[in-house]
Each structure stands twice: as structure tokens, then as C-alpha cells.
N, C-alpha and C positions, 0 to 999 in steps of 0.2 A: 381200176375200181370195178369190182364185180357187183352186178345188179342182183339183188335178192328177189326171187320171184315172190309176188304177193298175190293173194286171191282177189278176185273182183270185189268181194264184199269188203275187204280191208281197204280197198281204194275208194270207198264211198266217202271217206274223210278227205276233204280237199287238201289238207296239209300233207297227208300221206301220198296223195296223187301227185302233188308238186314234186315230192321226193322221188317218186317212181318215174317222173318225166326226166330226171337227170340220168341220162343213159351212159354218159362217159364217151359218147361218140358224137362229135360236134355236129355232124350232118343230122342226127336224130334230135339232139338237144335243141337246135334252132327250129325244129318243127314242133316238137311236143310242148316245150315250156310256154312259148307264146300262145299256142292253141289253148292250153288249159287255162291260161290267164284271161284271154280275150274272147274265146268262143265257146268254151265248155258249158257255161251257164245258159247259153242260148239254145243248146241242144235239147230235144225232148228226152224223156226218161229212157226210152229204148236206145236212142243214139248214145246217151251217156253210158249206158251199160255196155254197148259195143266198144266205145272208147276205152272203158276200164279193162275190157277183155283184151283189147289191142295192147295195152300196157303190160299184159302178162306174157306177151310173145317174146321170143328170143331176139336179141339185137341183130344177129346176122340175117334173120328172116325179115325183120323190119327194114333193115338197110336195103335188102334186095327188092322188097316191094316198093319202097318209096323212091328208089333210084331207077325203077323200071327194069331191073335185071331179071326178075321173074314175077309171075303173076301170083297173087295171093289166092290160095285154093278155097278160102272161106268167103262166100259172097258178101256177108255182112261186114267182115273186116276189110274186104276189098273196097266196098262202098265208103267206109270211113277213111281209108287211105286216099281215095279219090277226092273226097270232101276236103280233107286237110291239104292236099296238093292244090286244089282249086283255090282255096283260101290264100295260100302263099302267093299264087300268081296274080291275085287281084291287086 
């Protein structure tokens, strides 16, 4: 299943965001889907925008960042990755 890139603005609709969370890679699916359902609404507006931007990134990059194989070069995205990983460990 190929993920179609969406703009951050298009992802403001929660239904579209849920669809964008379906990455086709189990390791990412188990991070994104629960996060959008259980934690997204608790983020402030800036954090929500960063999360939507994260969803526009390529799967290989996301996988590498979340699995710790390489550091995310964008500080805002790196903070969101860290937030999501901390939430999983709780």
C-alpha cells in the first residue's frame, strides 16, 4: 500500500488524519493510530501542527527516527518523536 503524501492543511480533518496514520508498516501503525485517537486532542495547537507535519514525512525516515537508527534533523519533529515514544513507554 503506497502512502499518498498529504499537506498539513489537509490533515486538519481528523478523519483524513486517521487515514494518514495507516502507514502500511506495523511498527509505525502501532505508534500513530493510538496516538491520534488517545493523545492528539490533548496537544496544543502548535504540537498538533508538528504532528501533522510528521505525518507528511516518508516512512523510511519515520521508521529510522522511531527505532533510533538515526536522529531526526528537524528539532520540532524530533521533539514530537520523543513525545510519542515516551507515551508508549508509560
